[in-house]
VOGUTI-559337 format. One record per atom (N, C-alpha, C): residue number from 1; residue in one letter; atom name; z, y, x. Coordinates in pm, 1 decimal, padded with zeros to 6 digits. Layout:
REM residues N
seq = NUM	type = A	atom = CA	up = Z	north = Y	east = X
...
END
This chain:
REM residues 53
seq = 1	type = M	atom = N	up = -03790.4	north = 00675.4	east = -01386.4
seq = 1	type = M	atom = CA	up = -03767.4	north = 00561.9	east = -01300.0
seq = 1	type = M	atom = C	up = -03618.3	north = 00555.3	east = -01264.9
seq = 2	type = A	atom = N	up = -03558.0	north = 00440.5	east = -01284.8
seq = 2	type = A	atom = CA	up = -03415.1	north = 00421.7	east = -01258.3
seq = 2	type = A	atom = C	up = -03392.2	north = 00404.8	east = -01108.1
seq = 3	type = K	atom = N	up = -03279.5	north = 00460.7	east = -01063.8
seq = 3	type = K	atom = CA	up = -03244.9	north = 00447.2	east = -00922.3
seq = 3	type = K	atom = C	up = -03181.3	north = 00311.8	east = -00895.7
seq = 4	type = K	atom = N	up = -03207.1	north = 00260.2	east = -00777.1
seq = 4	type = K	atom = CA	up = -03143.2	north = 00135.3	east = -00736.9
seq = 4	type = K	atom = C	up = -03000.2	north = 00165.2	east = -00693.0
seq = 5	type = P	atom = N	up = -02908.4	north = 00073.0	east = -00717.1
seq = 5	type = P	atom = CA	up = -02770.1	north = 00094.1	east = -00670.8
seq = 5	type = P	atom = C	up = -02765.0	north = 00095.5	east = -00517.9
seq = 6	type = N	atom = N	up = -02676.6	north = 00177.3	east = -00466.9
seq = 6	type = N	atom = CA	up = -02660.6	north = 00187.4	east = -00321.9
seq = 6	type = N	atom = C	up = -02550.1	north = 00091.0	east = -00278.8
seq = 7	type = Y	atom = N	up = -02588.1	north = -00031.2	east = -00249.1
seq = 7	type = Y	atom = CA	up = -02489.9	north = -00133.7	east = -00214.6
seq = 7	type = Y	atom = C	up = -02420.5	north = -00104.1	east = -00082.3
seq = 8	type = N	atom = N	up = -02490.4	north = -00039.6	east = 00009.1
seq = 8	type = N	atom = CA	up = -02428.0	north = -00005.7	east = 00137.0
seq = 8	type = N	atom = C	up = -02312.5	north = 00091.8	east = 00117.2
seq = 9	type = F	atom = N	up = -02327.1	north = 00186.3	east = 00027.0
seq = 9	type = F	atom = CA	up = -02219.7	north = 00280.9	east = -00001.5
seq = 9	type = F	atom = C	up = -02099.3	north = 00208.5	east = -00061.0
seq = 10	type = E	atom = N	up = -02124.1	north = 00119.2	east = -00158.7
seq = 10	type = E	atom = CA	up = -02015.1	north = 00044.5	east = -00220.8
seq = 10	type = E	atom = C	up = -01942.5	north = -00041.9	east = -00118.4
seq = 11	type = K	atom = N	up = -02018.1	north = -00105.8	east = -00030.8
seq = 11	type = K	atom = CA	up = -01958.4	north = -00191.2	east = 00071.9
seq = 11	type = K	atom = C	up = -01872.2	north = -00107.9	east = 00166.0
seq = 12	type = R	atom = N	up = -01920.9	north = 00006.6	east = 00204.4
seq = 12	type = R	atom = CA	up = -01846.4	north = 00095.6	east = 00294.7
seq = 12	type = R	atom = C	up = -01716.5	north = 00142.5	east = 00228.8
seq = 13	type = Q	atom = N	up = -01721.1	north = 00174.2	east = 00099.9
seq = 13	type = Q	atom = CA	up = -01601.2	north = 00218.2	east = 00028.3
seq = 13	type = Q	atom = C	up = -01497.5	north = 00106.2	east = 00022.8
seq = 14	type = K	atom = N	up = -01542.3	north = -00016.5	east = 00000.2
seq = 14	type = K	atom = CA	up = -01450.0	north = -00130.8	east = -00001.4
seq = 14	type = K	atom = C	up = -01386.3	north = -00148.8	east = 00135.5
seq = 15	type = E	atom = N	up = -01467.8	north = -00137.0	east = 00241.1
seq = 15	type = E	atom = CA	up = -01416.3	north = -00151.8	east = 00377.6
seq = 15	type = E	atom = C	up = -01313.0	north = -00044.6	east = 00408.6
seq = 16	type = L	atom = N	up = -01339.1	north = 00079.6	east = 00366.6
seq = 16	type = L	atom = CA	up = -01244.3	north = 00188.6	east = 00390.4
seq = 16	type = L	atom = C	up = -01113.8	north = 00165.8	east = 00314.2
seq = 17	type = A	atom = N	up = -01123.0	north = 00117.1	east = 00192.5
seq = 17	type = A	atom = CA	up = -01003.5	north = 00089.4	east = 00112.8
seq = 17	type = A	atom = C	up = -00921.2	north = -00022.3	east = 00177.3
seq = 18	type = K	atom = N	up = -00989.3	north = -00124.4	east = 00224.4
seq = 18	type = K	atom = CA	up = -00921.3	north = -00236.1	east = 00288.8
seq = 18	type = K	atom = C	up = -00852.1	north = -00189.4	east = 00416.9
seq = 19	type = K	atom = N	up = -00919.8	north = -00104.6	east = 00493.1
seq = 19	type = K	atom = CA	up = -00865.6	north = -00053.0	east = 00617.6
seq = 19	type = K	atom = C	up = -00742.0	north = 00034.0	east = 00591.3
seq = 20	type = A	atom = N	up = -00748.6	north = 00116.9	east = 00486.9
seq = 20	type = A	atom = CA	up = -00635.5	north = 00202.9	east = 00451.6
seq = 20	type = A	atom = C	up = -00515.0	north = 00119.0	east = 00408.8
seq = 21	type = K	atom = N	up = -00539.3	north = 00016.3	east = 00330.6
seq = 21	type = K	atom = CA	up = -00431.0	north = -00070.6	east = 00284.1
seq = 21	type = K	atom = C	up = -00366.2	north = -00142.6	east = 00402.6
seq = 22	type = K	atom = N	up = -00448.4	north = -00187.1	east = 00495.4
seq = 22	type = K	atom = CA	up = -00397.4	north = -00256.1	east = 00613.9
seq = 22	type = K	atom = C	up = -00312.5	north = -00161.2	east = 00699.0
seq = 23	type = E	atom = N	up = -00355.7	north = -00037.3	east = 00710.7
seq = 23	type = E	atom = CA	up = -00281.7	north = 00062.6	east = 00787.9
seq = 23	type = E	atom = C	up = -00147.1	north = 00093.5	east = 00721.1
seq = 24	type = E	atom = N	up = -00145.8	north = 00103.8	east = 00587.3
seq = 24	type = E	atom = CA	up = -00020.4	north = 00127.3	east = 00516.3
seq = 24	type = E	atom = C	up = 00077.4	north = 00013.2	east = 00540.7
seq = 25	type = K	atom = N	up = 00027.0	north = -00109.1	east = 00536.8
seq = 25	type = K	atom = CA	up = 00111.7	north = -00226.2	east = 00559.8
seq = 25	type = K	atom = C	up = 00167.3	north = -00224.1	east = 00702.2
seq = 26	type = R	atom = N	up = 00083.1	north = -00184.7	east = 00797.7
seq = 26	type = R	atom = CA	up = 00127.8	north = -00177.0	east = 00936.6
seq = 26	type = R	atom = C	up = 00238.7	north = -00072.7	east = 00952.1
seq = 27	type = Q	atom = N	up = 00225.1	north = 00040.7	east = 00884.3
seq = 27	type = Q	atom = CA	up = 00325.9	north = 00146.0	east = 00890.3
seq = 27	type = Q	atom = C	up = 00458.5	north = 00097.6	east = 00831.3
seq = 28	type = R	atom = N	up = 00450.9	north = 00027.6	east = 00717.1
seq = 28	type = R	atom = CA	up = 00572.2	north = -00026.0	east = 00654.5
seq = 28	type = R	atom = C	up = 00640.0	north = -00125.4	east = 00748.0
seq = 29	type = K	atom = N	up = 00558.8	north = -00206.5	east = 00813.8
seq = 29	type = K	atom = CA	up = 00612.0	north = -00307.2	east = 00904.4
seq = 29	type = K	atom = C	up = 00685.0	north = -00240.3	east = 01021.0
seq = 30	type = L	atom = N	up = 00627.7	north = -00131.3	east = 01072.4
seq = 30	type = L	atom = CA	up = 00691.0	north = -00058.7	east = 01182.2
seq = 30	type = L	atom = C	up = 00824.7	north = 00000.7	east = 01139.5
seq = 31	type = Q	atom = N	up = 00835.2	north = 00039.2	east = 01012.3
seq = 31	type = Q	atom = CA	up = 00958.6	north = 00097.0	east = 00960.4
seq = 31	type = Q	atom = C	up = 01061.2	north = -00011.0	east = 00927.7
seq = 32	type = G	atom = N	up = 01018.2	north = -00137.5	east = 00926.8
seq = 32	type = G	atom = CA	up = 01110.2	north = -00246.7	east = 00900.4
seq = 32	type = G	atom = C	up = 01134.8	north = -00271.3	east = 00753.5
seq = 33	type = L	atom = N	up = 01046.9	north = -00224.5	east = 00665.8
seq = 33	type = L	atom = CA	up = 01066.4	north = -00242.1	east = 00522.9
seq = 33	type = L	atom = C	up = 00965.2	north = -00338.9	east = 00462.5
seq = 34	type = D	atom = N	up = 00900.5	north = -00417.5	east = 00544.6
seq = 34	type = D	atom = CA	up = 00794.2	north = -00503.5	east = 00494.7
seq = 34	type = D	atom = C	up = 00846.5	north = -00633.2	east = 00434.4
seq = 35	type = T	atom = N	up = 00967.7	north = -00674.9	east = 00469.6
seq = 35	type = T	atom = CA	up = 01018.8	north = -00799.9	east = 00416.3
seq = 35	type = T	atom = C	up = 01070.9	north = -00778.5	east = 00274.7
seq = 36	type = P	atom = N	up = 01051.2	north = -00873.1	east = 00187.8
seq = 36	type = P	atom = CA	up = 01095.4	north = -00857.6	east = 00048.3
seq = 36	type = P	atom = C	up = 01246.8	north = -00838.4	east = 00036.1
seq = 37	type = E	atom = N	up = 01324.1	north = -00902.6	east = 00122.7
seq = 37	type = E	atom = CA	up = 01469.0	north = -00888.3	east = 00116.9
seq = 37	type = E	atom = C	up = 01509.9	north = -00743.9	east = 00144.1
seq = 38	type = D	atom = N	up = 01448.2	north = -00681.4	east = 00242.2
seq = 38	type = D	atom = CA	up = 01480.1	north = -00542.8	east = 00275.6
seq = 38	type = D	atom = C	up = 01444.0	north = -00449.6	east = 00160.7
seq = 39	type = A	atom = N	up = 01331.7	north = -00474.3	east = 00097.8
seq = 39	type = A	atom = CA	up = 01287.5	north = -00389.0	east = -00012.5
seq = 39	type = A	atom = C	up = 01384.6	north = -00400.7	east = -00129.8
seq = 40	type = E	atom = N	up = 01433.4	north = -00521.5	east = -00157.5
seq = 40	type = E	atom = CA	up = 01528.0	north = -00540.6	east = -00266.6
seq = 40	type = E	atom = C	up = 01658.8	north = -00469.6	east = -00237.4
seq = 41	type = E	atom = N	up = 01706.1	north = -00480.7	east = -00113.3
seq = 41	type = E	atom = CA	up = 01831.3	north = -00414.4	east = -00076.0
seq = 41	type = E	atom = C	up = 01817.5	north = -00262.7	east = -00089.4
seq = 42	type = T	atom = N	up = 01705.2	north = -00209.6	east = -00049.6
seq = 42	type = T	atom = CA	up = 01681.5	north = -00066.0	east = -00059.6
seq = 42	type = T	atom = C	up = 01681.2	north = -00022.9	east = -00206.4
seq = 43	type = D	atom = N	up = 01616.6	north = -00101.7	east = -00292.1
seq = 43	type = D	atom = CA	up = 01613.2	north = -00070.1	east = -00434.9
seq = 43	type = D	atom = C	up = 01752.2	north = -00075.3	east = -00496.1
seq = 44	type = E	atom = N	up = 01831.8	north = -00175.8	east = -00458.6
seq = 44	type = E	atom = CA	up = 01967.0	north = -00188.3	east = -00512.2
seq = 44	type = E	atom = C	up = 02053.7	north = -00072.0	east = -00467.0
seq = 45	type = A	atom = N	up = 02038.8	north = -00030.7	east = -00342.3
seq = 45	type = A	atom = CA	up = 02116.4	north = 00082.1	east = -00291.5
seq = 45	type = A	atom = C	up = 02080.2	north = 00209.7	east = -00367.1
seq = 46	type = A	atom = N	up = 01954.9	north = 00227.6	east = -00396.8
seq = 46	type = A	atom = CA	up = 01910.8	north = 00346.3	east = -00470.9
seq = 46	type = A	atom = C	up = 01965.8	north = 00342.0	east = -00613.4
seq = 47	type = D	atom = N	up = 01967.6	north = 00224.5	east = -00674.0
seq = 47	type = D	atom = CA	up = 02022.0	north = 00210.5	east = -00809.2
seq = 47	type = D	atom = C	up = 02171.2	north = 00240.5	east = -00811.0
seq = 48	type = N	atom = N	up = 02243.1	north = 00195.1	east = -00709.8
seq = 48	type = N	atom = CA	up = 02386.3	north = 00221.0	east = -00702.8
seq = 48	type = N	atom = C	up = 02415.6	north = 00368.4	east = -00684.3
seq = 49	type = D	atom = N	up = 02335.6	north = 00435.7	east = -00606.3
seq = 49	type = D	atom = CA	up = 02354.6	north = 00580.6	east = -00584.8
seq = 49	type = D	atom = C	up = 02334.1	north = 00658.2	east = -00713.1
seq = 50	type = E	atom = N	up = 02237.0	north = 00617.2	east = -00792.5
seq = 50	type = E	atom = CA	up = 02207.9	north = 00686.6	east = -00916.9
seq = 50	type = E	atom = C	up = 02319.1	north = 00666.3	east = -01019.1
seq = 51	type = S	atom = N	up = 02378.4	north = 00547.4	east = -01023.2
seq = 51	type = S	atom = CA	up = 02480.1	north = 00518.8	east = -01123.8
seq = 51	type = S	atom = C	up = 02612.4	north = 00589.1	east = -01091.7
seq = 52	type = E	atom = N	up = 02636.9	north = 00619.8	east = -00965.4
seq = 52	type = E	atom = CA	up = 02761.2	north = 00685.4	east = -00924.9
seq = 52	type = E	atom = C	up = 02764.8	north = 00832.7	east = -00961.7
seq = 53	type = T	atom = N	up = 02650.0	north = 00896.8	east = -00972.9
seq = 53	type = T	atom = CA	up = 02646.0	north = 01041.5	east = -01001.4
seq = 53	type = T	atom = C	up = 02665.3	north = 01074.1	east = -01144.6
END
C-alpha cells in the first residue's frame, strides 16, 4: 500500500523557508545593504581592491 503525501509537512517547510528568507532580508536592510545601488558600490569596491594587489 502506497503512503499518502504529507502535505502538512511540505506546507510547513515552505513556510519556514519563506520566514528564513524574510529574516535574511530584514538583516540586510538593518545593515543598509538592501538597496541595489549600495550593493553595486560594494561590489565595485571589492573589484578595485582585488585589481590593486
